[in-house]
C-alpha positions as a Markdown table, in Angstrom:
| # | Residue | x | y | z |
|---|---|---|---|---|
| 1 | Met | 7.7 | 0.9 | -16.9 |
| 2 | Ile | 5.6 | 3.2 | -15.0 |
| 3 | Ile | 2.8 | 4.9 | -17.5 |
| 4 | Tyr | 2.1 | 8.3 | -16.0 |
| 5 | Asn | 4.2 | 11.3 | -16.6 |
| 6 | Lys | 7.3 | 11.2 | -14.5 |
| 7 | Thr | 7.7 | 14.9 | -14.4 |
| 8 | Trp | 4.1 | 15.4 | -13.2 |
| 9 | Leu | 4.4 | 12.6 | -10.4 |
| 10 | Ser | 7.7 | 14.4 | -9.1 |
| 11 | Asn | 5.7 | 17.5 | -9.1 |
| 12 | Leu | 3.0 | 15.9 | -7.4 |
| 13 | Leu | 5.0 | 14.3 | -4.4 |
| 14 | Leu | 6.7 | 17.7 | -4.1 |
| 15 | Ile | 3.6 | 19.7 | -3.8 |
| 16 | Arg | 2.1 | 16.9 | -1.4 |
| 17 | Glu | 5.1 | 17.6 | 0.9 |
| 18 | Val | 4.9 | 21.2 | 0.7 |
| 19 | Glu | 1.1 | 21.1 | 1.6 |
| 20 | Lys | 1.9 | 19.3 | 4.6 |
| 21 | Gln | 4.2 | 22.2 | 5.7 |
| 22 | Tyr | 1.6 | 24.7 | 4.8 |
| 23 | His | -1.0 | 23.1 | 7.1 |
| 24 | Ala | 1.8 | 23.2 | 9.7 |
| 25 | Gly | 2.0 | 27.0 | 9.2 |
| 26 | Leu | 5.5 | 26.8 | 7.8 |
| 27 | Val | 4.7 | 28.1 | 4.1 |
| 28 | Ser | 2.6 | 31.0 | 3.3 |
| 29 | Asp | -0.4 | 31.3 | 0.9 |
| 30 | Asp | 1.5 | 33.2 | -1.8 |
| 31 | Glu | 4.5 | 30.6 | -1.6 |
| 32 | Leu | 2.2 | 27.8 | -2.1 |
| 33 | Arg | 0.4 | 29.2 | -4.8 |
| 34 | Asn | 3.7 | 30.1 | -6.7 |
| 35 | Ile | 5.3 | 26.7 | -6.1 |
| 36 | Lys | 2.0 | 25.0 | -7.6 |
| 37 | Arg | 2.5 | 27.5 | -10.5 |
| 38 | Ala | 6.2 | 26.7 | -10.9 |
| 39 | Tyr | 5.7 | 22.8 | -10.8 |
| 40 | Pro | 2.6 | 22.3 | -12.5 |
| 41 | Ile | 0.3 | 18.8 | -12.4 |
| 42 | Gly | -1.5 | 18.0 | -15.7 |
| 43 | Phe | -3.2 | 14.8 | -14.3 |
| 44 | Tyr | -7.1 | 14.7 | -14.1 |
| 45 | Thr | -7.7 | 13.9 | -10.4 |
| 46 | Pro | -11.1 | 14.6 | -9.0 |
| 47 | Gly | -12.2 | 14.5 | -5.2 |
| 48 | Phe | -13.0 | 11.3 | -3.6 |
| 49 | Leu | -16.7 | 11.4 | -4.0 |
| 50 | Ala | -16.4 | 12.3 | -7.7 |
| 51 | Arg | -13.8 | 9.4 | -8.2 |
| 52 | Val | -16.4 | 6.8 | -6.5 |
| 53 | Gly | -19.1 | 8.0 | -8.8 |
| 54 | Met | -16.9 | 7.5 | -11.8 |
| 55 | Phe | -15.5 | 4.4 | -10.8 |
| 56 | Leu | -19.2 | 3.0 | -10.5 |
| 57 | Leu | -20.1 | 4.6 | -13.7 |
| 58 | Thr | -17.2 | 3.1 | -15.4 |
| 59 | Val | -18.3 | -0.1 | -14.1 |
| 60 | Val | -21.7 | 0.2 | -15.3 |
| 61 | Ile | -20.8 | 1.3 | -18.8 |
| 62 | Ser | -18.4 | -1.7 | -19.1 |
| 63 | Val | -20.9 | -4.2 | -17.9 |
| 64 | Phe | -23.4 | -2.9 | -20.4 |
| 65 | Ser | -21.1 | -2.8 | -23.2 |
| 66 | Ser | -19.5 | -6.1 | -22.5 |
| 67 | Ser | -23.1 | -7.6 | -22.3 |
| 68 | Phe | -24.1 | -5.9 | -25.9 |
| 69 | Leu | -21.1 | -7.1 | -27.6 |
| 70 | Ser | -21.6 | -10.7 | -26.2 |
| 71 | Leu | -25.3 | -10.5 | -27.4 |
| 72 | Val | -24.2 | -9.4 | -30.9 |
| 73 | Phe | -21.6 | -12.1 | -31.2 |
| 74 | Ala | -23.7 | -14.8 | -29.6 |
| 75 | Glu | -24.8 | -16.4 | -32.6 |
| 76 | Ala | -21.3 | -17.2 | -33.6 |
| 77 | Arg | -20.9 | -19.1 | -30.3 |
| 78 | Ile | -17.3 | -17.5 | -29.8 |
| 79 | Val | -18.7 | -16.1 | -26.2 |
| 80 | Glu | -18.8 | -19.4 | -24.6 |
| 81 | Tyr | -15.0 | -19.6 | -24.6 |
| 82 | Tyr | -12.6 | -18.0 | -22.2 |
| 83 | Gly | -10.9 | -16.5 | -25.6 |
| 84 | Trp | -13.8 | -14.1 | -25.7 |
| 85 | Phe | -13.1 | -12.8 | -22.2 |
| 86 | Ile | -9.5 | -12.2 | -23.0 |
| 87 | Phe | -10.7 | -10.1 | -26.1 |
| 88 | Leu | -12.8 | -8.2 | -23.8 |
| 89 | Gly | -10.0 | -7.7 | -21.3 |
| 90 | Ile | -7.9 | -6.5 | -24.2 |
| 91 | Ile | -10.4 | -3.8 | -25.2 |
| 92 | His | -10.7 | -2.5 | -21.7 |
| 93 | Tyr | -6.8 | -2.3 | -21.3 |
| 94 | Val | -6.6 | -0.4 | -24.7 |
| 95 | Ile | -9.2 | 2.0 | -23.1 |
| 96 | Leu | -7.1 | 2.0 | -19.9 |
| 97 | Glu | -4.0 | 3.1 | -21.8 |
| 98 | Lys | -5.6 | 5.8 | -24.0 |
| 99 | Met | -7.6 | 7.4 | -20.7 |
| 100 | Val | -3.9 | 7.7 | -18.9 |
| 101 | Arg | -1.7 | 8.6 | -22.1 |
| 102 | Val | -4.1 | 10.8 | -23.8 |
| 103 | Asn | -6.8 | 12.2 | -21.2 |
| 104 | His | -4.2 | 12.0 | -18.2 |
| 105 | His | -6.2 | 10.4 | -15.8 |
| 106 | Tyr | -4.8 | 9.7 | -12.4 |
| 107 | Arg | -6.7 | 7.9 | -9.8 |
| 108 | Ser | -9.8 | 9.3 | -11.3 |
| 109 | Gly | -11.8 | 6.3 | -10.8 |
| 110 | Val | -12.1 | 5.6 | -14.4 |
| 111 | Asp | -8.6 | 4.3 | -14.7 |
| 112 | Asp | -9.1 | 2.4 | -11.3 |
| 113 | Ala | -12.2 | 0.6 | -12.7 |
| 114 | Leu | -10.6 | -0.2 | -15.8 |
| 115 | Leu | -7.4 | -1.5 | -14.3 |
| 116 | Trp | -9.5 | -3.9 | -12.0 |
| 117 | Ile | -12.1 | -4.9 | -14.7 |
| 118 | Phe | -9.1 | -5.9 | -17.3 |
| 119 | Ala | -7.2 | -7.7 | -14.3 |
| 120 | Gly | -10.6 | -9.7 | -13.4 |
| 121 | Leu | -11.1 | -10.6 | -17.0 |
| 122 | Phe | -7.5 | -12.1 | -17.9 |
| 123 | Ala | -7.3 | -13.7 | -14.4 |
| 124 | Gly | -10.8 | -15.3 | -14.6 |
| 125 | Ser | -10.0 | -16.5 | -18.2 |
| 126 | Phe | -6.8 | -18.2 | -17.3 |
| 127 | Tyr | -8.3 | -19.8 | -14.3 |
| 128 | Trp | -10.9 | -21.1 | -16.9 |
| 129 | Ala | -8.3 | -22.4 | -19.2 |
| 130 | Val | -6.6 | -24.3 | -16.7 |
| 131 | Glu | -9.6 | -25.3 | -14.6 |
| 132 | Ser | -9.4 | -29.0 | -15.7 |
| 133 | Ser | -5.5 | -29.2 | -14.7 |
| 134 | Ser | -4.5 | -31.0 | -11.4 |
| 135 | Glu | -2.3 | -27.8 | -11.1 |
| 136 | Gln | -4.9 | -25.3 | -11.4 |
| 137 | Tyr | -4.3 | -23.7 | -8.2 |
| 138 | Leu | -0.5 | -23.3 | -8.7 |
| 139 | Leu | -0.7 | -22.2 | -12.4 |
| 140 | Ala | -3.5 | -19.6 | -11.2 |
| 141 | Ser | -1.6 | -18.2 | -8.5 |
| 142 | Gly | 1.5 | -17.9 | -10.5 |
| 143 | Phe | -0.3 | -16.0 | -13.4 |
| 144 | Val | -2.0 | -13.6 | -10.9 |
| 145 | Phe | 1.2 | -12.8 | -9.5 |
| 146 | Leu | 2.9 | -12.0 | -13.0 |
| 147 | Leu | -0.4 | -10.2 | -14.1 |
| 148 | Cys | -0.4 | -8.0 | -10.9 |
| 149 | Leu | 3.2 | -7.5 | -10.6 |
| 150 | Phe | 3.0 | -6.0 | -14.3 |
| 151 | Leu | 0.1 | -3.7 | -13.3 |
| 152 | Thr | 1.7 | -2.8 | -10.3 |
| 153 | Ile | 4.9 | -1.6 | -12.1 |
| 154 | Arg | 2.8 | -0.2 | -14.8 |
| 155 | Phe | 0.3 | 1.8 | -12.7 |
| 156 | Ser | 1.7 | 1.8 | -9.3 |
| 157 | Asp | -1.7 | 0.7 | -7.9 |
| 158 | Ile | -1.4 | -0.1 | -4.1 |
| 159 | Leu | -4.3 | -3.0 | -4.0 |
| 160 | Met | -2.7 | -4.5 | -7.0 |
| 161 | Ser | 0.7 | -4.6 | -5.2 |
| 162 | Leu | -1.0 | -6.4 | -2.2 |
| 163 | Val | -2.7 | -9.0 | -4.4 |
| 164 | Ala | 0.5 | -9.5 | -6.2 |
| 165 | Tyr | 2.1 | -10.4 | -2.7 |
| 166 | Leu | -0.6 | -12.7 | -1.6 |
| 167 | Ser | -0.8 | -14.5 | -5.1 |
| 168 | Ala | 3.1 | -14.9 | -4.5 |
| 169 | Leu | 2.7 | -16.1 | -1.2 |
| 170 | Ala | -0.4 | -18.7 | -2.4 |
| 171 | Phe | 2.2 | -19.9 | -5.4 |
| 172 | Val | 4.9 | -20.7 | -2.6 |
| 173 | Phe | 2.4 | -22.4 | -0.6 |
| 174 | Phe | 1.0 | -24.7 | -3.4 |
| 175 | Ala | 4.4 | -25.3 | -4.8 |
| 176 | Trp | 5.9 | -26.4 | -1.7 |
| 177 | Gln | 3.1 | -28.3 | -0.9 |
| 178 | Lys | 3.8 | -30.8 | -3.8 |
| 179 | Thr | 6.8 | -32.1 | -2.0 |
| 180 | Gly | 4.4 | -34.1 | 0.2 |
| 181 | Ala | 4.9 | -34.8 | 3.8 |
| 182 | Phe | 8.0 | -33.0 | 4.0 |
| 183 | Gly | 6.5 | -30.0 | 2.5 |
| 184 | Leu | 3.4 | -29.9 | 4.7 |
| 185 | Ala | 5.7 | -30.1 | 8.1 |
| 186 | Thr | 7.8 | -27.4 | 7.1 |
| 187 | Met | 5.1 | -25.4 | 5.4 |
| 188 | Pro | 5.1 | -22.6 | 8.4 |
| 189 | Phe | 8.7 | -22.1 | 8.2 |
| 190 | Leu | 8.7 | -21.7 | 4.6 |
| 191 | Leu | 6.0 | -19.1 | 4.8 |
| 192 | Met | 7.9 | -17.5 | 7.4 |
| 193 | Thr | 11.1 | -17.3 | 5.6 |
| 194 | Phe | 9.1 | -15.8 | 2.5 |
| 195 | Ser | 7.4 | -13.0 | 4.7 |
| 196 | Gly | 10.5 | -12.2 | 6.4 |
| 197 | Leu | 12.4 | -11.6 | 3.3 |
| 198 | Ser | 9.7 | -9.9 | 1.7 |
| 199 | Tyr | 9.7 | -7.0 | 4.6 |
| 200 | Val | 13.4 | -6.8 | 4.5 |
| 201 | Ile | 13.1 | -6.1 | 0.8 |
| 202 | Ala | 10.3 | -3.7 | 1.0 |
| 203 | Lys | 12.0 | -1.7 | 3.8 |
| 204 | Arg | 15.5 | -1.7 | 1.9 |
| 205 | Tyr | 14.0 | -0.3 | -1.2 |
| 206 | Glu | 11.3 | 2.1 | 0.4 |
| 207 | Asn | 13.0 | 5.4 | 0.2 |
| 208 | Lys | 15.2 | 4.5 | -2.9 |
| 209 | Asp | 15.2 | 7.2 | -5.6 |
| 210 | Ile | 14.4 | 4.5 | -8.2 |
| 211 | Thr | 11.3 | 3.7 | -6.5 |
| 212 | Arg | 10.1 | 6.9 | -5.2 |
| 213 | Phe | 6.7 | 6.4 | -7.3 |
| 214 | Tyr | 6.2 | 3.2 | -5.5 |
| 215 | Thr | 6.5 | 4.3 | -1.7 |
| 216 | Asn | 3.1 | 3.7 | -0.8 |
| 217 | Asn | 3.4 | 0.3 | -2.5 |
| 218 | Phe | 6.5 | -0.5 | -0.4 |
| 219 | Leu | 4.6 | 0.7 | 2.7 |
| 220 | Ile | 1.5 | -1.8 | 2.2 |
| 221 | Leu | 3.8 | -4.4 | 1.3 |
| 222 | Gln | 5.8 | -4.0 | 4.8 |
| 223 | Val | 2.5 | -4.2 | 6.6 |
| 224 | Ile | 1.0 | -7.2 | 4.9 |
| 225 | Ser | 4.2 | -9.1 | 5.1 |
| 226 | Leu | 4.4 | -8.3 | 8.9 |
| 227 | Ile | 1.1 | -9.9 | 9.5 |
| 228 | Thr | 1.7 | -12.8 | 7.1 |
| 229 | Phe | 5.0 | -13.3 | 9.2 |
| 230 | Tyr | 2.9 | -13.6 | 12.3 |
| 231 | Ile | 0.1 | -15.8 | 11.0 |
| 232 | Ser | 2.7 | -18.2 | 9.3 |
| 233 | Gly | 3.5 | -19.2 | 12.9 |
| 234 | Asn | 0.3 | -18.5 | 14.8 |
| 235 | Tyr | -0.9 | -21.5 | 16.8 |
| 236 | Tyr | -4.6 | -21.6 | 15.3 |
| 237 | Ala | -3.5 | -20.9 | 11.8 |
| 238 | Val | -1.1 | -23.6 | 11.9 |
| 239 | Lys | -3.3 | -26.4 | 13.6 |
| 240 | Glu | -6.2 | -25.7 | 11.5 |
| 241 | Leu | -4.2 | -25.8 | 8.3 |
| 242 | Asn | -2.6 | -28.8 | 9.3 |
| 243 | Asp | -5.8 | -30.5 | 10.0 |
| 244 | Met | -7.3 | -29.2 | 6.7 |
| 245 | Leu | -4.6 | -30.5 | 4.5 |
| 246 | Asn | -4.3 | -33.8 | 6.4 |
| 247 | Gly | -8.0 | -34.4 | 6.7 |
| 248 | Thr | -7.7 | -34.8 | 10.6 |
| 249 | Val | -8.9 | -33.4 | 13.9 |
| 250 | Ser | -6.0 | -33.2 | 16.1 |
| 251 | Glu | -5.5 | -32.1 | 19.7 |
| 252 | Thr | -2.4 | -30.8 | 19.2 |
| 253 | Ile | 0.6 | -30.3 | 16.5 |
| 254 | Pro | 4.2 | -30.8 | 16.6 |
| 255 | Leu | 6.3 | -28.1 | 18.3 |
| 256 | Ala | 3.0 | -26.7 | 19.8 |
| 257 | Trp | 5.3 | -24.8 | 22.5 |
| 258 | Phe | 7.2 | -23.2 | 19.6 |
| 259 | Phe | 4.0 | -21.8 | 17.9 |
| 260 | Trp | 2.6 | -20.9 | 21.3 |
| 261 | Leu | 5.7 | -18.9 | 22.1 |
| 262 | Trp | 5.3 | -17.3 | 18.6 |
| 263 | Thr | 1.6 | -16.5 | 18.8 |
| 264 | Ile | 2.1 | -14.8 | 22.2 |
| 265 | Phe | 5.3 | -13.1 | 22.1 |
| 266 | Leu | 5.9 | -12.0 | 18.6 |
| 267 | Pro | 3.4 | -9.0 | 18.6 |
| 268 | Phe | 5.5 | -7.8 | 21.7 |
| 269 | Ile | 8.6 | -8.0 | 19.8 |
| 270 | Tyr | 7.2 | -5.9 | 17.0 |
| 271 | Ile | 5.9 | -3.3 | 19.4 |
| 272 | Gly | 9.4 | -3.2 | 21.1 |
| 273 | Leu | 11.1 | -3.0 | 17.9 |
| 274 | Gly | 8.8 | -0.3 | 16.8 |
| 275 | Ile | 9.3 | 1.8 | 19.8 |
| 276 | Arg | 13.2 | 1.2 | 19.8 |
| 277 | Asn | 13.3 | 2.1 | 15.8 |
| 278 | Arg | 10.5 | 4.7 | 16.0 |
| 279 | Asn | 8.8 | 2.6 | 13.4 |
| 280 | Arg | 5.1 | 3.1 | 13.1 |
| 281 | Val | 4.6 | 0.1 | 10.9 |
| 282 | Leu | 6.0 | -2.3 | 13.2 |
| 283 | Leu | 4.4 | -0.5 | 16.2 |
| 284 | Arg | 0.8 | -0.5 | 14.7 |
| 285 | Ser | 1.2 | -3.9 | 13.6 |
| 286 | Gly | 2.1 | -5.1 | 16.7 |
| 287 | Leu | -0.8 | -3.6 | 18.5 |
| 288 | Leu | -3.0 | -5.0 | 15.8 |
| 289 | Leu | -1.5 | -8.6 | 16.2 |
| 290 | Leu | -1.6 | -8.4 | 19.9 |
| 291 | Val | -5.4 | -8.6 | 19.7 |
| 292 | Ala | -4.9 | -11.7 | 17.3 |
| 293 | Ala | -2.9 | -13.2 | 20.1 |
| 294 | Val | -5.3 | -12.9 | 22.9 |
| 295 | Leu | -8.2 | -14.1 | 20.7 |
| 296 | Thr | -6.3 | -17.2 | 19.7 |
| 297 | Phe | -5.2 | -18.0 | 23.2 |
| 298 | Arg | -8.9 | -17.3 | 24.4 |
| 299 | Tyr | -10.1 | -19.8 | 21.7 |
| 300 | Tyr | -8.3 | -22.7 | 23.5 |
| 301 | Tyr | -8.3 | -21.5 | 27.1 |
| 302 | His | -11.4 | -19.8 | 28.5 |
| 303 | Leu | -10.5 | -17.7 | 31.6 |
| 304 | Met | -13.7 | -15.7 | 31.4 |
| 305 | Pro | -16.8 | -15.0 | 29.1 |
| 306 | Leu | -16.2 | -13.2 | 25.8 |
| 307 | Glu | -18.2 | -10.0 | 26.7 |
| 308 | Gln | -16.1 | -9.4 | 30.0 |
| 309 | Ala | -12.9 | -10.2 | 28.5 |
| 310 | Leu | -13.6 | -7.6 | 25.7 |
| 311 | Ser | -14.7 | -5.1 | 28.0 |
| 312 | Leu | -12.0 | -5.2 | 30.3 |
| 313 | Gly | -9.5 | -5.2 | 27.4 |
| 314 | Gly | -11.1 | -2.2 | 26.1 |
| 315 | Ile | -11.0 | -0.4 | 29.6 |
| 316 | Ile | -7.3 | -1.3 | 29.8 |
| 317 | Leu | -6.3 | 0.0 | 26.3 |
| 318 | Leu | -8.3 | 3.2 | 26.6 |
| 319 | Gly | -7.0 | 3.9 | 29.9 |
| 320 | Leu | -3.5 | 3.1 | 28.7 |
| 321 | Ser | -4.0 | 5.3 | 25.6 |
| 322 | Val | -5.0 | 8.5 | 27.8 |
| 323 | Trp | -2.0 | 8.0 | 30.2 |
| 324 | Val | 0.3 | 7.6 | 27.2 |
| 325 | Thr | -1.1 | 10.7 | 25.4 |
| 326 | Lys | -0.9 | 12.7 | 28.6 |
| 327 | Tyr | 2.7 | 11.3 | 29.5 |
| 328 | Leu | 4.0 | 12.0 | 25.9 |
| 329 | His | 2.4 | 15.8 | 25.9 |
| 330 | Thr | 6.0 | 16.7 | 26.6 |
| 331 | Pro | 8.4 | 15.1 | 24.3 |
| 332 | Arg | 10.3 | 12.5 | 26.3 |
| 333 | Lys | 13.4 | 10.6 | 24.8 |
| 334 | Gly | 12.5 | 11.2 | 21.2 |
| 335 | Phe | 8.8 | 10.4 | 21.7 |
| 336 | Thr | 5.9 | 12.8 | 21.4 |
| 337 | Ala | 2.3 | 12.6 | 21.0 |
| 338 | Ala | 2.2 | 15.6 | 18.9 |
| 339 | Glu | 2.6 | 15.1 | 15.0 |
| 340 | Val | 6.1 | 15.5 | 14.1 |
| 341 | Lys | 8.0 | 15.9 | 10.6 |
| 342 | Thr | 10.2 | 12.8 | 9.6 |
| 343 | Gln | 13.8 | 13.3 | 8.2 |
| 344 | Arg | 12.4 | 12.7 | 4.7 |
| 345 | Glu | 10.3 | 15.9 | 5.1 |
| 346 | Phe | 13.0 | 18.0 | 6.4 |
| 347 | Glu | 15.0 | 17.0 | 3.1 |
| 348 | Leu | 12.0 | 17.8 | 1.1 |
| 349 | Leu | 11.8 | 21.3 | 2.9 |
| 350 | Asn | 15.1 | 22.1 | 1.2 |
| 351 | Leu | 13.4 | 21.4 | -2.0 |
| 352 | Glu | 10.5 | 23.7 | -1.0 |
| 353 | Ser | 13.1 | 26.5 | -0.1 |
| 354 | Leu | 14.8 | 26.0 | -3.5 |
| 355 | Ala | 11.6 | 26.1 | -5.5 |
| 356 | Ile | 10.2 | 29.1 | -3.3 |
| 357 | Ala | 13.5 | 30.9 | -4.1 |
| 358 | Asp | 13.5 | 30.1 | -7.7 |
| 359 | Thr | 9.8 | 31.1 | -7.9 |
| 360 | Phe | 10.4 | 34.6 | -6.3 |
| 361 | Ser | 13.5 | 35.4 | -7.9 |
| 362 | Ala | 11.7 | 35.8 | -11.2 |
| 363 | Ala | 10.1 | 38.7 | -9.8 |
| 364 | Val | 13.2 | 40.7 | -8.7 |
| 365 | Glu | 14.2 | 43.6 | -10.6 |
| 366 | Pro | 17.1 | 45.6 | -9.1 |
| 367 | Val | 16.4 | 49.3 | -9.2 |
| 368 | Ala | 19.3 | 51.5 | -10.4 |
| 369 | Glu | 20.1 | 55.0 | -8.8 |
| 370 | Glu | 22.4 | 57.6 | -9.6 |
| 371 | Gly | 25.8 | 57.5 | -8.1 |
| 372 | Thr | 27.5 | 54.7 | -6.4 |
| 373 | Ser | 25.2 | 51.5 | -6.0 |
| 374 | Phe | 25.8 | 48.1 | -4.3 |
| 375 | Gly | 22.7 | 46.9 | -6.1 |
| 376 | Gly | 19.5 | 45.6 | -4.8 |
| 377 | Gly | 17.4 | 42.3 | -4.5 |
| 378 | Arg | 15.1 | 40.4 | -2.3 |
| 379 | Phe | 15.0 | 37.1 | -0.5 |
| 380 | Gly | 12.0 | 34.9 | -0.1 |
| 381 | Gly | 11.7 | 31.1 | 1.2 |
| 382 | Gly | 10.7 | 29.1 | 4.0 |
| 383 | Gly | 7.8 | 31.4 | 5.3 |
| 384 | Ala | 10.0 | 34.5 | 5.9 |
| 385 | Ser | 10.6 | 37.3 | 3.3 |
| 386 | Gly | 12.9 | 40.6 | 3.4 |
| 387 | Gly | 14.4 | 43.1 | 1.5 |
| 388 | Tyr | 18.1 | 44.5 | 1.3 |
């Protein structure tokens, strides 16, 4: 289970959303201060530059400490085996747990560095152990997937979830490759299926309450699964991979027409679905992969020099961007060039209102007067306040 304090994580998510509304002018300074006071966060999270510095410092300390220990035990000749690096990895993980549990580090640079050093030591040691096996790549990819999956669940690290997905994809590839000629012929379709199912699962569980601390992890999974879904059927990727695995240099591949259609039209399908469903992940992925489609087509069919093609494409995209921005300056059919709040943000505003009301209610003290009185009170919330 996740190692971080769940109450603090929930408060962090709430305050981040409130800060968005604060910058939009919907929450006042006093309200923001009172919400932060009512929902404290005990994590140690420095700024970006400090985080980078602490990451580098932790790496340097780790290298020197590990080297010193290796020199101390060099005479025992235990440092020449992969077990020694497993031992070093365990030390790093114990320190990582302590820094997070006791010192409450959260994305401080120290926990990031220790996390990746531990993962590198363990993964490297395992590969060293199975290097002589004929199934080394299959075993290594499977181990990396399990390791990164555990670390993702434990520390909700975004890049770790990315590595977990790629290692799972590699495991599927190497496992299916063992089936022989049939596996090589159907490999693109298997990878398409795996990528498509991964996207569906990531999309389905993106906003579930049980996965609220892993929202960014599911977001990166959606992006990478869309990319691998496209690459699995990209003509260049399929042809080059087929030649590499078979040791051939072919002019074309079976079902070339299908893979060409996939290469050219799938980005437009992404863009269309992104516009229709107002899905930024699909839309931006489609725009990115549209460049890959153009480059793939030009690799095999030279219509003009590369410099002219890039210049022409840049001019068209720039002009199109300017036109769309001006056109959507006024909202049209649910689209606008201005930043808008999502439904999820509106829902969180309800939480903000409750938080603000709860915070300000503590300061309310009804004043009793002589004679008949209907009481008194104050109302505060949503950026407005008043007295009755």
